[in-house]
PDB file as gemmi writes it, atoms N, CA and C in Angstrom:
CRYST1    1.000    1.000    1.000  90.00  90.00  90.00 P 1                      
ATOM      1  N   MET A   1     -25.197  16.308  35.750  1.00  0.00           N  
ATOM      2  CA  MET A   1     -26.007  15.129  35.497  1.00  0.00           C  
ATOM      3  C   MET A   1     -27.059  15.027  36.601  1.00  0.00           C  
ATOM      4  N   PRO A   2     -28.315  14.852  36.246  1.00  0.00           N  
ATOM      5  CA  PRO A   2     -29.367  14.736  37.262  1.00  0.00           C  
ATOM      6  C   PRO A   2     -29.127  13.555  38.206  1.00  0.00           C  
ATOM      7  N   ARG A   3     -29.538  13.743  39.461  1.00  0.00           N  
ATOM      8  CA  ARG A   3     -29.386  12.702  40.483  1.00  0.00           C  
ATOM      9  C   ARG A   3     -30.705  12.543  41.219  1.00  0.00           C  
ATOM     10  N   ARG A   4     -30.981  11.312  41.578  1.00  0.00           N  
ATOM     11  CA  ARG A   4     -32.146  11.016  42.404  1.00  0.00           C  
ATOM     12  C   ARG A   4     -31.682  10.141  43.556  1.00  0.00           C  
ATOM     13  N   ARG A   5     -32.067  10.506  44.777  1.00  0.00           N  
ATOM     14  CA  ARG A   5     -31.777   9.694  45.965  1.00  0.00           C  
ATOM     15  C   ARG A   5     -33.087   9.058  46.397  1.00  0.00           C  
ATOM     16  N   LEU A   6     -33.071   7.730  46.501  1.00  0.00           N  
ATOM     17  CA  LEU A   6     -34.281   6.988  46.825  1.00  0.00           C  
ATOM     18  C   LEU A   6     -34.088   6.119  48.052  1.00  0.00           C  
ATOM     19  N   HIS A   7     -35.151   6.000  48.824  1.00  0.00           N  
ATOM     20  CA  HIS A   7     -35.218   5.038  49.923  1.00  0.00           C  
ATOM     21  C   HIS A   7     -36.115   3.913  49.423  1.00  0.00           C  
ATOM     22  N   LEU A   8     -35.540   2.722  49.273  1.00  0.00           N  
ATOM     23  CA  LEU A   8     -36.276   1.570  48.758  1.00  0.00           C  
ATOM     24  C   LEU A   8     -36.564   0.612  49.892  1.00  0.00           C  
ATOM     25  N   THR A   9     -37.816   0.216  50.047  1.00  0.00           N  
ATOM     26  CA  THR A   9     -38.195  -0.764  51.053  1.00  0.00           C  
ATOM     27  C   THR A   9     -38.559  -2.056  50.345  1.00  0.00           C  
ATOM     28  N   LEU A  10     -37.911  -3.129  50.774  1.00  0.00           N  
ATOM     29  CA  LEU A  10     -38.111  -4.444  50.182  1.00  0.00           C  
ATOM     30  C   LEU A  10     -38.736  -5.349  51.230  1.00  0.00           C  
ATOM     31  N   ALA A  11     -39.890  -5.901  50.924  1.00  0.00           N  
ATOM     32  CA  ALA A  11     -40.584  -6.756  51.886  1.00  0.00           C  
ATOM     33  C   ALA A  11     -40.922  -8.090  51.231  1.00  0.00           C  
ATOM     34  N   GLY A  12     -41.082  -9.090  52.068  1.00  0.00           N  
ATOM     35  CA  GLY A  12     -41.483 -10.403  51.567  1.00  0.00           C  
ATOM     36  C   GLY A  12     -40.497 -10.964  50.555  1.00  0.00           C  
ATOM     37  N   ARG A  13     -41.016 -11.460  49.449  1.00  0.00           N  
ATOM     38  CA  ARG A  13     -40.182 -12.105  48.428  1.00  0.00           C  
ATOM     39  C   ARG A  13     -39.180 -11.150  47.793  1.00  0.00           C  
ATOM     40  N   MET A  14     -39.481  -9.837  47.812  1.00  0.00           N  
ATOM     41  CA  MET A  14     -38.587  -8.862  47.185  1.00  0.00           C  
ATOM     42  C   MET A  14     -37.231  -8.787  47.884  1.00  0.00           C  
ATOM     43  N   ARG A  15     -37.178  -9.151  49.147  1.00  0.00           N  
ATOM     44  CA  ARG A  15     -35.921  -9.089  49.884  1.00  0.00           C  
ATOM     45  C   ARG A  15     -34.873 -10.010  49.276  1.00  0.00           C  
ATOM     46  N   ASP A  16     -35.316 -11.097  48.636  1.00  0.00           N  
ATOM     47  CA  ASP A  16     -34.393 -12.065  48.055  1.00  0.00           C  
ATOM     48  C   ASP A  16     -34.141 -11.852  46.565  1.00  0.00           C  
ATOM     49  N   GLU A  17     -34.752 -10.842  45.978  1.00  0.00           N  
ATOM     50  CA  GLU A  17     -34.591 -10.576  44.544  1.00  0.00           C  
ATOM     51  C   GLU A  17     -33.386  -9.657  44.303  1.00  0.00           C  
ATOM     52  N   PRO A  18     -32.703  -9.822  43.165  1.00  0.00           N  
ATOM     53  CA  PRO A  18     -31.542  -8.967  42.855  1.00  0.00           C  
ATOM     54  C   PRO A  18     -31.956  -7.604  42.286  1.00  0.00           C  
ATOM     55  N   VAL A  19     -32.701  -6.860  43.069  1.00  0.00           N  
ATOM     56  CA  VAL A  19     -33.268  -5.590  42.608  1.00  0.00           C  
ATOM     57  C   VAL A  19     -32.169  -4.592  42.250  1.00  0.00           C  
ATOM     58  N   ILE A  20     -31.169  -4.445  43.097  1.00  0.00           N  
ATOM     59  CA  ILE A  20     -30.122  -3.453  42.854  1.00  0.00           C  
ATOM     60  C   ILE A  20     -29.276  -3.860  41.652  1.00  0.00           C  
ATOM     61  N   ALA A  21     -28.951  -5.123  41.538  1.00  0.00           N  
ATOM     62  CA  ALA A  21     -28.190  -5.590  40.372  1.00  0.00           C  
ATOM     63  C   ALA A  21     -28.981  -5.353  39.092  1.00  0.00           C  
ATOM     64  N   SER A  22     -30.262  -5.655  39.101  1.00  0.00           N  
ATOM     65  CA  SER A  22     -31.109  -5.428  37.924  1.00  0.00           C  
ATOM     66  C   SER A  22     -31.207  -3.948  37.594  1.00  0.00           C  
ATOM     67  N   LEU A  23     -31.269  -3.114  38.607  1.00  0.00           N  
ATOM     68  CA  LEU A  23     -31.321  -1.668  38.413  1.00  0.00           C  
ATOM     69  C   LEU A  23     -30.037  -1.177  37.746  1.00  0.00           C  
ATOM     70  N   ALA A  24     -28.903  -1.639  38.242  1.00  0.00           N  
ATOM     71  CA  ALA A  24     -27.614  -1.196  37.707  1.00  0.00           C  
ATOM     72  C   ALA A  24     -27.381  -1.695  36.285  1.00  0.00           C  
ATOM     73  N   ARG A  25     -27.838  -2.892  35.972  1.00  0.00           N  
ATOM     74  CA  ARG A  25     -27.616  -3.477  34.648  1.00  0.00           C  
ATOM     75  C   ARG A  25     -28.665  -3.091  33.621  1.00  0.00           C  
ATOM     76  N   GLY A  26     -29.885  -2.843  34.078  1.00  0.00           N  
ATOM     77  CA  GLY A  26     -30.991  -2.661  33.154  1.00  0.00           C  
ATOM     78  C   GLY A  26     -31.253  -1.239  32.701  1.00  0.00           C  
ATOM     79  N   PHE A  27     -30.545  -0.278  33.290  1.00  0.00           N  
ATOM     80  CA  PHE A  27     -30.792   1.124  32.970  1.00  0.00           C  
ATOM     81  C   PHE A  27     -29.458   1.830  32.770  1.00  0.00           C  
ATOM     82  N   ASP A  28     -29.471   2.874  31.979  1.00  0.00           N  
ATOM     83  CA  ASP A  28     -28.265   3.648  31.710  1.00  0.00           C  
ATOM     84  C   ASP A  28     -28.085   4.668  32.835  1.00  0.00           C  
ATOM     85  N   LEU A  29     -27.717   4.152  34.002  1.00  0.00           N  
ATOM     86  CA  LEU A  29     -27.567   4.956  35.212  1.00  0.00           C  
ATOM     87  C   LEU A  29     -26.294   4.566  35.938  1.00  0.00           C  
ATOM     88  N   ARG A  30     -25.813   5.473  36.750  1.00  0.00           N  
ATOM     89  CA  ARG A  30     -24.772   5.133  37.713  1.00  0.00           C  
ATOM     90  C   ARG A  30     -25.495   4.991  39.050  1.00  0.00           C  
ATOM     91  N   VAL A  31     -25.384   3.813  39.661  1.00  0.00           N  
ATOM     92  CA  VAL A  31     -26.105   3.510  40.893  1.00  0.00           C  
ATOM     93  C   VAL A  31     -25.093   3.344  42.022  1.00  0.00           C  
ATOM     94  N   ASN A  32     -25.321   4.053  43.120  1.00  0.00           N  
ATOM     95  CA  ASN A  32     -24.442   3.980  44.276  1.00  0.00           C  
ATOM     96  C   ASN A  32     -25.271   3.680  45.519  1.00  0.00           C  
ATOM     97  N   LEU A  33     -24.851   2.697  46.298  1.00  0.00           N  
ATOM     98  CA  LEU A  33     -25.535   2.367  47.550  1.00  0.00           C  
ATOM     99  C   LEU A  33     -25.033   3.281  48.651  1.00  0.00           C  
ATOM    100  N   GLY A  34     -25.963   3.925  49.332  1.00  0.00           N  
ATOM    101  CA  GLY A  34     -25.603   4.802  50.436  1.00  0.00           C  
ATOM    102  C   GLY A  34     -25.619   4.078  51.765  1.00  0.00           C  
ATOM    103  N   ARG A  35     -26.720   3.409  52.033  1.00  0.00           N  
ATOM    104  CA  ARG A  35     -26.908   2.653  53.276  1.00  0.00           C  
ATOM    105  C   ARG A  35     -27.871   1.529  52.995  1.00  0.00           C  
ATOM    106  N   ALA A  36     -27.852   0.533  53.871  1.00  0.00           N  
ATOM    107  CA  ALA A  36     -28.806  -0.566  53.741  1.00  0.00           C  
ATOM    108  C   ALA A  36     -28.970  -1.243  55.092  1.00  0.00           C  
ATOM    109  N   HIS A  37     -30.125  -1.827  55.262  1.00  0.00           N  
ATOM    110  CA  HIS A  37     -30.405  -2.636  56.446  1.00  0.00           C  
ATOM    111  C   HIS A  37     -31.299  -3.782  55.987  1.00  0.00           C  
ATOM    112  N   ILE A  38     -30.795  -4.988  56.111  1.00  0.00           N  
ATOM    113  CA  ILE A  38     -31.528  -6.162  55.642  1.00  0.00           C  
ATOM    114  C   ILE A  38     -31.769  -7.090  56.827  1.00  0.00           C  
ATOM    115  N   GLU A  39     -33.016  -7.500  56.985  1.00  0.00           N  
ATOM    116  CA  GLU A  39     -33.389  -8.477  58.006  1.00  0.00           C  
ATOM    117  C   GLU A  39     -33.928  -9.714  57.318  1.00  0.00           C  
ATOM    118  N   GLU A  40     -34.365 -10.676  58.088  1.00  0.00           N  
ATOM    119  CA  GLU A  40     -34.822 -11.947  57.526  1.00  0.00           C  
ATOM    120  C   GLU A  40     -36.009 -11.790  56.580  1.00  0.00           C  
ATOM    121  N   ASP A  41     -36.954 -10.927  56.914  1.00  0.00           N  
ATOM    122  CA  ASP A  41     -38.165 -10.829  56.098  1.00  0.00           C  
ATOM    123  C   ASP A  41     -38.380  -9.472  55.434  1.00  0.00           C  
ATOM    124  N   SER A  42     -37.446  -8.540  55.605  1.00  0.00           N  
ATOM    125  CA  SER A  42     -37.601  -7.226  54.977  1.00  0.00           C  
ATOM    126  C   SER A  42     -36.254  -6.505  54.973  1.00  0.00           C  
ATOM    127  N   GLY A  43     -36.248  -5.366  54.328  1.00  0.00           N  
ATOM    128  CA  GLY A  43     -35.029  -4.570  54.316  1.00  0.00           C  
ATOM    129  C   GLY A  43     -35.267  -3.249  53.624  1.00  0.00           C  
ATOM    130  N   TRP A  44     -34.297  -2.361  53.763  1.00  0.00           N  
ATOM    131  CA  TRP A  44     -34.356  -1.085  53.061  1.00  0.00           C  
ATOM    132  C   TRP A  44     -32.967  -0.748  52.548  1.00  0.00           C  
ATOM    133  N   VAL A  45     -32.944   0.052  51.483  1.00  0.00           N  
ATOM    134  CA  VAL A  45     -31.702   0.466  50.848  1.00  0.00           C  
ATOM    135  C   VAL A  45     -31.865   1.931  50.432  1.00  0.00           C  
ATOM    136  N   ILE A  46     -30.828   2.721  50.632  1.00  0.00           N  
ATOM    137  CA  ILE A  46     -30.803   4.074  50.095  1.00  0.00           C  
ATOM    138  C   ILE A  46     -29.836   4.057  48.918  1.00  0.00           C  
ATOM    139  N   VAL A  47     -30.334   4.456  47.757  1.00  0.00           N  
ATOM    140  CA  VAL A  47     -29.508   4.486  46.553  1.00  0.00           C  
ATOM    141  C   VAL A  47     -29.493   5.885  45.956  1.00  0.00           C  
ATOM    142  N   ASP A  48     -28.352   6.257  45.403  1.00  0.00           N  
ATOM    143  CA  ASP A  48     -28.226   7.458  44.587  1.00  0.00           C  
ATOM    144  C   ASP A  48     -28.103   6.990  43.152  1.00  0.00           C  
ATOM    145  N   MET A  49     -28.903   7.565  42.271  1.00  0.00           N  
ATOM    146  CA  MET A  49     -28.859   7.215  40.862  1.00  0.00           C  
ATOM    147  C   MET A  49     -28.564   8.476  40.069  1.00  0.00           C  
ATOM    148  N   ASP A  50     -27.570   8.410  39.200  1.00  0.00           N  
ATOM    149  CA  ASP A  50     -27.218   9.512  38.310  1.00  0.00           C  
ATOM    150  C   ASP A  50     -27.504   9.085  36.885  1.00  0.00           C  
ATOM    151  N   GLY A  51     -28.121   9.965  36.111  1.00  0.00           N  
ATOM    152  CA  GLY A  51     -28.411   9.686  34.709  1.00  0.00           C  
ATOM    153  C   GLY A  51     -29.351  10.735  34.156  1.00  0.00           C  
ATOM    154  N   SER A  52     -29.849  10.485  32.965  1.00  0.00           N  
ATOM    155  CA  SER A  52     -30.780  11.435  32.356  1.00  0.00           C  
ATOM    156  C   SER A  52     -32.104  11.421  33.113  1.00  0.00           C  
ATOM    157  N   ASP A  53     -32.845  12.518  33.009  1.00  0.00           N  
ATOM    158  CA  ASP A  53     -34.159  12.582  33.653  1.00  0.00           C  
ATOM    159  C   ASP A  53     -35.056  11.438  33.190  1.00  0.00           C  
ATOM    160  N   GLU A  54     -35.017  11.133  31.895  1.00  0.00           N  
ATOM    161  CA  GLU A  54     -35.863  10.070  31.342  1.00  0.00           C  
ATOM    162  C   GLU A  54     -35.495   8.710  31.927  1.00  0.00           C  
ATOM    163  N   GLU A  55     -34.195   8.432  32.024  1.00  0.00           N  
ATOM    164  CA  GLU A  55     -33.760   7.141  32.544  1.00  0.00           C  
ATOM    165  C   GLU A  55     -34.028   7.035  34.038  1.00  0.00           C  
ATOM    166  N   LEU A  56     -33.870   8.123  34.768  1.00  0.00           N  
ATOM    167  CA  LEU A  56     -34.200   8.125  36.198  1.00  0.00           C  
ATOM    168  C   LEU A  56     -35.679   7.831  36.407  1.00  0.00           C  
ATOM    169  N   GLU A  57     -36.525   8.420  35.594  1.00  0.00           N  
ATOM    170  CA  GLU A  57     -37.968   8.192  35.715  1.00  0.00           C  
ATOM    171  C   GLU A  57     -38.318   6.756  35.347  1.00  0.00           C  
ATOM    172  N   ARG A  58     -37.721   6.242  34.266  1.00  0.00           N  
ATOM    173  CA  ARG A  58     -37.973   4.841  33.863  1.00  0.00           C  
ATOM    174  C   ARG A  58     -37.577   3.873  34.975  1.00  0.00           C  
ATOM    175  N   ALA A  59     -36.420   4.096  35.567  1.00  0.00           N  
ATOM    176  CA  ALA A  59     -35.932   3.211  36.628  1.00  0.00           C  
ATOM    177  C   ALA A  59     -36.831   3.285  37.861  1.00  0.00           C  
ATOM    178  N   THR A  60     -37.255   4.493  38.227  1.00  0.00           N  
ATOM    179  CA  THR A  60     -38.132   4.652  39.389  1.00  0.00           C  
ATOM    180  C   THR A  60     -39.457   3.941  39.169  1.00  0.00           C  
ATOM    181  N   GLN A  61     -40.024   4.093  37.992  1.00  0.00           N  
ATOM    182  CA  GLN A  61     -41.286   3.405  37.680  1.00  0.00           C  
ATOM    183  C   GLN A  61     -41.099   1.890  37.659  1.00  0.00           C  
ATOM    184  N   TRP A  62     -39.984   1.414  37.119  1.00  0.00           N  
ATOM    185  CA  TRP A  62     -39.706  -0.026  37.100  1.00  0.00           C  
ATOM    186  C   TRP A  62     -39.653  -0.582  38.516  1.00  0.00           C  
ATOM    187  N   LEU A  63     -38.975   0.133  39.426  1.00  0.00           N  
ATOM    188  CA  LEU A  63     -38.908  -0.326  40.817  1.00  0.00           C  
ATOM    189  C   LEU A  63     -40.306  -0.493  41.397  1.00  0.00           C  
ATOM    190  N   ARG A  64     -41.166   0.462  41.141  1.00  0.00           N  
ATOM    191  CA  ARG A  64     -42.541   0.390  41.665  1.00  0.00           C  
ATOM    192  C   ARG A  64     -43.290  -0.804  41.080  1.00  0.00           C  
ATOM    193  N   THR A  65     -43.102  -1.071  39.790  1.00  0.00           N  
ATOM    194  CA  THR A  65     -43.799  -2.213  39.185  1.00  0.00           C  
ATOM    195  C   THR A  65     -43.273  -3.536  39.718  1.00  0.00           C  
ATOM    196  N   GLN A  66     -42.081  -3.539  40.288  1.00  0.00           N  
ATOM    197  CA  GLN A  66     -41.509  -4.754  40.874  1.00  0.00           C  
ATOM    198  C   GLN A  66     -41.999  -4.993  42.302  1.00  0.00           C  
ATOM    199  N   GLY A  67     -42.780  -4.051  42.831  1.00  0.00           N  
ATOM    200  CA  GLY A  67     -43.300  -4.196  44.187  1.00  0.00           C  
ATOM    201  C   GLY A  67     -42.429  -3.556  45.251  1.00  0.00           C  
ATOM    202  N   VAL A  68     -41.481  -2.726  44.830  1.00  0.00           N  
ATOM    203  CA  VAL A  68     -40.614  -2.025  45.770  1.00  0.00           C  
ATOM    204  C   VAL A  68     -41.310  -0.732  46.182  1.00  0.00           C  
ATOM    205  N   ASP A  69     -41.330  -0.453  47.486  1.00  0.00           N  
ATOM    206  CA  ASP A  69     -41.860   0.818  47.979  1.00  0.00           C  
ATOM    207  C   ASP A  69     -40.767   1.861  47.780  1.00  0.00           C  
ATOM    208  N   VAL A  70     -41.042   2.900  47.006  1.00  0.00           N  
ATOM    209  CA  VAL A  70     -40.053   3.905  46.630  1.00  0.00           C  
ATOM    210  C   VAL A  70     -40.422   5.245  47.238  1.00  0.00           C  
ATOM    211  N   GLU A  71     -39.483   5.837  47.967  1.00  0.00           N  
ATOM    212  CA  GLU A  71     -39.664   7.183  48.511  1.00  0.00           C  
ATOM    213  C   GLU A  71     -38.482   8.028  48.056  1.00  0.00           C  
ATOM    214  N   GLU A  72     -38.762   9.133  47.388  1.00  0.00           N  
ATOM    215  CA  GLU A  72     -37.694  10.023  46.960  1.00  0.00           C  
ATOM    216  C   GLU A  72     -37.246  10.877  48.158  1.00  0.00           C  
ATOM    217  N   LEU A  73     -35.942  10.940  48.355  1.00  0.00           N  
ATOM    218  CA  LEU A  73     -35.376  11.697  49.461  1.00  0.00           C  
ATOM    219  C   LEU A  73     -34.802  13.008  48.951  1.00  0.00           C  
ATOM    220  N   PRO A  74     -34.775  14.018  49.808  1.00  0.00           N  
ATOM    221  CA  PRO A  74     -34.136  15.265  49.393  1.00  0.00           C  
ATOM    222  C   PRO A  74     -32.643  15.043  49.200  1.00  0.00           C  
ATOM    223  N   GLY A  75     -32.071  15.804  48.338  1.00  0.00           N  
ATOM    224  CA  GLY A  75     -30.633  15.715  48.070  1.00  0.00           C  
ATOM    225  C   GLY A  75     -30.354  16.436  46.779  1.00  0.00           C  
ATOM    226  N   GLU A  76     -29.161  16.216  46.263  1.00  0.00           N  
ATOM    227  CA  GLU A  76     -28.816  16.826  44.982  1.00  0.00           C  
ATOM    228  C   GLU A  76     -29.788  16.388  43.928  1.00  0.00           C  
ATOM    229  N   GLY A  77     -30.115  17.237  43.003  1.00  0.00           N  
ATOM    230  CA  GLY A  77     -31.046  16.857  41.989  1.00  0.00           C  
ATOM    231  C   GLY A  77     -30.871  17.619  40.732  1.00  0.00           C  
TER     232      GLY A  77                                                      
END                                                                             
C-alpha cells in the first residue's frame, strides 16, 4: 500500500483547527502521527498516511487548500 510521510506546519488560526481529525475522517486513508510540537501560535506535525495514490494526492491537496504548509519527507513510498 502506498505511503506518504508529510511534515505539516500549522500557523495562526490553523493551529486550533481539527486538521488531523478531518484528515483521518474525510479520506480513505490510514493516518498515523509520528511526532508533533504545538506552541501557542503555531505547530508542526509529522504524519504517515497509507492509502491509494489517488487518495493520498487528494488528501495532500486538501491540506494545502486549508492553509497548511505541506512538505513531503523521504520514507517508505
